[in-house]
C-alpha positions in Angstrom: 63.6 -36.4 -19.6 62.0 -32.9 -20.1 58.8 -31.8 -18.3 55.6 -32.3 -20.3 54.0 -29.3 -22.0 51.0 -27.7 -20.2 48.6 -29.1 -22.8 50.0 -32.6 -22.3 49.7 -32.3 -18.6 46.2 -31.0 -18.9 44.9 -34.1 -20.7 46.4 -36.6 -18.3 43.7 -38.9 -17.0 43.8 -37.6 -13.4 43.5 -34.0 -14.6 40.7 -34.8 -17.0 38.8 -36.4 -14.2 39.3 -33.3 -12.1 38.0 -31.1 -15.0 34.9 -33.2 -15.1 34.3 -32.8 -11.4 34.8 -29.0 -11.6 32.3 -28.8 -14.5 29.8 -30.9 -12.5 30.2 -28.6 -9.5 29.6 -25.6 -11.7 26.3 -27.2 -12.9 25.3 -27.7 -9.3 26.2 -24.0 -8.6 24.0 -22.9 -11.5 21.2 -25.1 -10.1 21.4 -23.4 -6.7 21.6 -19.9 -8.2 18.6 -20.4 -10.5 16.6 -22.1 -7.7 17.2 -19.2 -5.4 16.1 -16.7 -8.0 13.1 -18.7 -9.1 11.8 -19.4 -5.6 12.2 -15.9 -4.3 10.6 -14.4 -7.4 7.7 -17.0 -7.6 4.2 -15.6 -7.3 2.5 -16.7 -4.1 -0.9 -16.1 -5.7 0.0 -18.3 -8.6 1.4 -21.0 -6.4 -1.8 -20.9 -4.3 -3.9 -21.3 -7.5 -1.7 -24.2 -8.7 -2.0 -26.0 -5.3 -5.8 -25.6 -5.4 -5.7 -27.3 -8.8 -3.9 -30.3 -7.3 -0.2 -29.6 -8.1 1.7 -30.8 -5.0 4.8 -29.1 -6.1 3.1 -25.8 -5.7 2.4 -26.7 -2.1 6.1 -27.4 -1.5 7.0 -24.0 -3.0 4.5 -22.3 -0.7 5.9 -24.1 2.3 9.5 -23.1 1.3 8.4 -19.4 0.8 6.9 -19.4 4.3 10.4 -20.3 5.8 12.5 -18.0 3.8 15.4 -17.9 6.2 15.8 -21.7 6.2 15.3 -21.7 2.4 17.9 -19.1 1.6 20.3 -20.6 4.2 20.1 -24.0 2.7 20.6 -22.7 -0.9 23.5 -20.4 0.1 25.2 -23.2 2.1 24.9 -25.6 -0.9 26.0 -22.9 -3.4 29.0 -21.9 -1.3 30.1 -25.5 -0.7 30.2 -26.3 -4.5 31.8 -23.0 -5.4 34.6 -23.3 -2.8 35.2 -26.9 -3.7 35.3 -26.0 -7.4 37.8 -23.2 -6.7 40.0 -25.5 -4.7 40.0 -28.2 -7.4 40.7 -25.6 -10.1 43.7 -24.3 -8.1 45.0 -27.9 -7.7 44.5 -28.5 -11.4 46.5 -25.4 -12.6 49.2 -26.2 -10.0 49.6 -29.6 -11.5 49.8 -28.1 -15.0 52.0 -25.0 -14.3 53.7 -25.9 -11.1 53.4 -24.4 -7.7 53.7 -20.7 -8.7 51.9 -17.3 -8.5 51.0 -17.7 -12.2 49.1 -20.9 -11.5 47.1 -19.2 -8.7 46.4 -16.1 -10.9 45.2 -18.2 -13.8 43.1 -20.4 -11.6 41.5 -17.3 -10.0 40.8 -15.7 -13.4 39.3 -18.8 -14.9 37.0 -19.6 -11.9 35.8 -16.0 -11.7 34.8 -16.0 -15.3 33.2 -19.5 -15.1 31.3 -18.8 -11.9 30.2 -15.3 -13.0 28.8 -16.4 -16.4 27.8 -20.0 -16.0 27.0 -20.3 -12.4 25.4 -16.9 -11.6 24.4 -14.6 -14.5 23.2 -17.2 -17.0 21.1 -19.4 -14.6 19.6 -16.4 -12.8 18.7 -14.7 -16.1 17.0 -17.9 -17.2 15.2 -18.2 -13.8 13.9 -14.7 -13.7 12.4 -15.1 -17.2 10.1 -17.9 -16.0 10.2 -18.0 -12.1 7.0 -19.9 -11.5 7.6 -22.6 -14.0 11.2 -23.2 -12.7 10.1 -23.0 -9.1 7.8 -25.9 -9.6 10.6 -27.9 -11.2 13.1 -27.4 -8.4 10.7 -27.6 -5.5 11.3 -31.2 -4.5 15.1 -31.3 -4.8 15.4 -28.0 -3.0 13.0 -29.1 -0.3 15.2 -32.2 0.3 18.4 -30.1 0.4 16.9 -27.7 2.9 15.9 -30.6 5.1 19.4 -32.1 4.9 21.1 -28.8 5.7 18.5 -27.7 8.4 20.7 -28.4 11.5 23.6 -26.5 10.1 21.4 -23.6 8.8 19.7 -23.4 12.3 23.1 -22.9 14.0 24.2 -20.4 11.4 20.9 -18.5 11.8 21.3 -18.4 15.6 24.8 -16.8 15.2 23.5 -14.3 12.6 20.5 -13.3 14.7 22.6 -12.9 17.8 25.2 -10.8 15.9 22.4 -8.5 14.5 20.8 -8.1 17.9 24.1 -6.8 19.2 23.8 -3.9 16.7 20.1 -3.4 17.6 18.6 -5.1 14.5 15.4 -7.0 15.0 15.0 -9.6 12.2 11.5 -10.4 13.2 10.1 -6.8 13.0 8.4 -6.1 9.7 5.7 -3.5 9.0 5.2 -4.8 5.4 1.9 -6.4 4.8 0.1 -8.1 2.0 -1.7 -4.8 1.3 1.6 -3.1 0.9 2.6 -5.8 -1.7 -0.5 -5.1 -3.7 0.0 -1.4 -3.5 3.6 -1.7 -4.7 2.5 -3.9 -7.6 -0.3 -1.5 -8.6 2.1 1.5 -8.4 4.6 -0.3 -10.5 2.0 -1.1 -13.2 0.8 2.5 -13.0 4.3 3.8 -13.8 4.5 1.3 -16.7 1.1 2.5 -18.0 -0.7 -0.8 -17.8 -3.0 0.5 -14.9 -5.0 3.7 -15.0 -4.7 6.1 -12.1 -8.5 5.9 -11.4 -8.2 2.1 -11.2 -5.2 2.5 -8.8 -7.2 4.9 -6.6 -10.1 2.4 -6.4 -7.8 -0.5 -5.5 -6.2 1.7 -2.8 -9.7 2.6 -1.6 -10.6 -1.0 -1.1 -7.4 -1.8 0.7 -7.5 1.3 3.0 -11.2 1.4 3.9 -10.6 -0.9 6.8 -8.4 1.7 8.4 -11.0 4.5 8.4 -13.5 5.5 11.1 -16.7 7.6 10.5 -15.0 10.8 11.6 -12.7 10.3 8.6 -15.5 10.3 6.0 -18.4 12.1 7.5 -19.7 15.5 6.4 -18.9 17.9 9.4 -21.8 19.6 11.1 -20.5 23.0 10.0 -21.2 22.0 6.4 -24.7 20.6 7.1 -28.0 21.9 5.9 -30.4 21.5 8.8 -34.0 22.4 9.4 -35.7 23.9 12.5 -39.0 22.1 13.1 -40.6 25.4 14.1 -40.2 26.8 10.6 -43.2 27.2 8.3 -43.9 24.7 5.6 -42.9 27.1 2.8 -39.6 27.8 4.5 -39.0 24.0 4.9 -39.6 23.4 1.3 -37.3 26.3 0.3 -34.4 24.9 2.4 -35.0 21.4 1.0 -34.9 22.7 -2.6 -31.8 24.9 -2.0 -29.8 22.2 -0.2 -29.8 19.8 -3.1 -29.8 16.9 -0.6 -32.4 14.2 -0.4 -32.2 13.9 3.5 -31.8 16.7 6.0 -31.7 16.5 9.8 -34.5 18.2 11.8 -33.7 19.9 15.1 -35.7 21.6 17.8 -34.4 24.7 19.6 -30.7 23.6 19.3 -28.9 22.0 16.4 -27.6 19.3 18.8 -31.2 18.4 19.6 -32.0 16.4 16.4 -35.5 15.1 16.5 -35.7 13.4 13.1 -34.7 13.3 9.4 -36.7 14.8 6.6 -36.7 13.0 3.3 -37.3 15.0 0.1 -39.7 12.3 -1.1 -41.8 12.7 2.0 -42.0 16.4 1.3 -43.2 15.7 -2.3 -45.8 13.3 -1.0 -47.1 15.9 1.5 -47.3 18.5 -1.2 -49.3 16.1 -3.3 -51.6 15.3 -0.4 -52.2 19.0 0.4 -52.6 20.0 -3.3 -49.4 22.1 -3.3 -50.2 24.0 -0.1 -46.7 24.6 1.3 -47.9 26.0 4.6 -49.9 22.8 5.4 -46.7 20.8 5.7 -45.6 19.9 9.2 -42.0 18.9 8.9 -41.9 16.9 12.2 -45.0 14.9 11.4 -43.6 13.7 8.1 -40.1 13.2 9.3 -38.4 9.8 10.0 -36.6 8.6 13.1 -33.0 9.7 13.3 -30.3 7.0 13.4 -27.3 8.0 15.7 -23.9 6.3 15.4 -20.7 7.0 17.3 -17.9 8.7 15.4 -15.4 5.9 16.4 -17.4 3.4 14.4 -15.3 1.8 11.6 -16.4 2.6 8.1 -16.6 -1.1 7.2 -18.9 -1.8 10.2 -21.1 1.1 9.2 -21.3 -0.1 5.6 -22.6 -3.5 6.8 -25.1 -1.7 9.1 -26.4 0.4 6.2 -26.9 -2.9 4.2 -28.6 -4.6 7.1 -30.9 -1.7 8.0 -31.5 -0.7 4.4 -30.7 2.8 5.3 -28.5 5.4 3.5 -28.2 8.1 6.2 -26.9 8.3 9.8 -26.0 11.1 12.2 -22.6 10.9 13.8 -22.2 11.9 17.5 -19.2 12.1 19.8 -18.8 10.4 23.2 -20.9 13.2 24.8 -23.8 12.7 22.4 -23.1 16.0 20.6 -23.8 16.0 16.8 -20.5 15.9 14.8 -21.8 15.4 11.3 -23.6 13.0 9.0 -22.5 10.0 7.0 -24.2 8.5 4.0 -23.8 5.3 2.0 -22.6 7.5 -0.8 -19.8 8.9 1.4 -18.5 5.4 2.1 -18.8 4.2 -1.5 -16.8 7.3 -2.6 -13.9 6.1 -0.5 -13.7 3.2 -2.9 -14.8 4.3 -6.3 -13.9 8.0 -6.0 -16.2 11.0 -6.2 -19.8 10.2 -7.3 -21.6 13.2 -8.8 -25.2 13.6 -9.8 -26.8 16.4 -11.8 -27.3 18.4 -8.6 -23.8 18.2 -7.3 -21.6 21.3 -7.6 -18.9 21.0 -10.2 -16.4 22.8 -7.9 -14.5 20.3 -5.8 -12.4 22.7 -3.9 -9.1 21.9 -5.7 -8.0 24.3 -8.4 -4.9 23.1 -10.2 -2.2 25.7 -11.1 -0.3 25.8 -14.3 3.0 26.4 -12.5 2.3 23.4 -10.3 0.4 22.9 -7.0 -3.2 23.9 -6.3 -5.4 26.3 -4.5 -7.3 24.2 -2.0 -10.2 24.8 0.3 -9.3 24.2 3.9 -12.1 21.7 4.5 -10.9 19.4 1.7 -10.0 15.9 3.1 -6.3 15.1 2.9 -7.1 11.8 1.2 -9.2 13.5 -1.5 -6.4 16.0 -2.2 -3.9 13.1 -2.4 -6.1 11.4 -4.9 -6.7 14.5 -7.0 -3.1 15.5 -7.1 -1.4 12.1 -6.7 0.4 13.4 -3.6 1.3 11.6 -0.4 0.4 14.0 2.4 -0.1 12.1 5.7 -3.7 11.8 7.0 -3.1 10.0 10.3 -3.3 13.1 12.5 -5.8 15.3 10.6 -8.8 14.7 8.3 -8.7 18.0 6.4 -5.8 19.9 4.8 -6.5 22.9 7.2 -6.4 20.5 10.1 -3.0 19.1 8.9 -1.5 22.6 8.9 -2.9 23.5 12.3 -1.7 20.2 13.8 1.8 20.6 12.4 2.2 24.3 13.2 0.5 24.1 16.6 -1.1 27.4 16.0 -4.0 29.1 14.0 -2.1 30.6 11.1 -2.5 34.1 9.8 -3.1 35.1 6.2 0.2 35.1 4.3 2.0 32.7 6.6 3.9 29.9 4.9 4.9 26.5 6.1 6.9 23.5 4.8 6.1 20.0 5.9 6.6 16.6 4.5 8.1 18.0 1.2 5.1 20.3 0.6 4.7 24.1 1.0 1.5 25.6 2.4 0.6 29.3 2.1 -2.5 30.6 3.9 -4.6 32.6 1.4 -7.9 33.2 3.3 -9.1 32.8 6.9 -12.3 33.6 8.7 -12.2 33.8 12.4 -10.3 30.6 13.5 -11.0 28.7 10.3 -8.6 28.4 7.3 -10.8 28.9 4.2 -8.2 28.4 1.5 -4.5 27.8 1.0 -2.0 27.2 -1.7 -0.2 23.8 -1.6 2.7 22.8 -3.8 5.6 20.4 -3.7 8.9 21.7 -2.4 12.4 20.5 -1.6 12.6 22.8 1.5 13.2 21.3 4.9 10.3 21.3 7.4 9.9 24.9 8.7 7.6 27.7 9.6 8.0 31.2 8.2 6.1 34.3 9.1 4.2 36.1 6.3 
């Protein structure tokens, strides 16, 4: 009696049953693949909202996302088990049909590769990524049960993995990524896609980063302050107030570090009205208000709350020795969130002049954060507040006019200097390695 044809052998009851088992295993494989994609892509914020609305499945999803190692371990263990079992059964099936030959192994490998790739990986993952939150809620309970069943095995596997990684100096627990970084990444992505405006991105960044700032990062430095000597005549005081364009100015006696009060422009107007416009009748010290001193290490958030509680808008910043470092206003803090706030008396020149060929001419006292916002750059601001301070910190010298430097992918050329202060410089992006070159 001749051997049955491959088709006849394939439809034998035992082989048909094996085909059914293989297809069932592929369905399970697709379930594991789609569950992995849906759960890892699910929105934590949306799950939190769904849980608040009473959906218990969202709570299960949130719990699974908080133990990602165990979740992924359980899913991968289940997926590998069904894939390996399906491959073994397929090999046995084609061996029964074509005999124990290299051809049977080759055809089994080819068929399983195609089936797993299309129906157990690409198709279910494509479906899952199109609606991850909805699918995550559907698979939450069965995946939670599977993770619990496989928990002992996954724990042993994870111990082996962690021990192996530690041998190579990899710490699986170390992660500098925060929720704020997640938000920034999402905002940057939407900015690239055009669904978020740059100004909105800058404001969101301002809210997220304000907790990292101290007053020394946002204050107006004493070198840029308009101050009034209490010994000046009333007419000279009025002239300084008018020329400054500021509503509040510090008063000092003998030495700028000896601040004795704060003069408010409204109080000057009241005094002028009282003395019928007689400038010289004004006594600056008598109409001044008490000065409020705060340490430069005070956090910006703490100072914002203090402004709200005291109903004040102006404070003088001092260092650990009590020396005047600058002033901070409520407007300075708000500008860190909403961007530059200008009124009709503010100068239009912001200290950043864009160049057609790229880059900008920048004043040395411009804050690094402000320059980053204006030019959409990423210069570091951890070690220095101003752009001049950054160059001095990195070069470890007071640069001469014409000197050029390259740091962090940017090129700095010193254009103007007065004494030891960098007045202006040209900054542009570059692909040069970090270096210093003499002008």
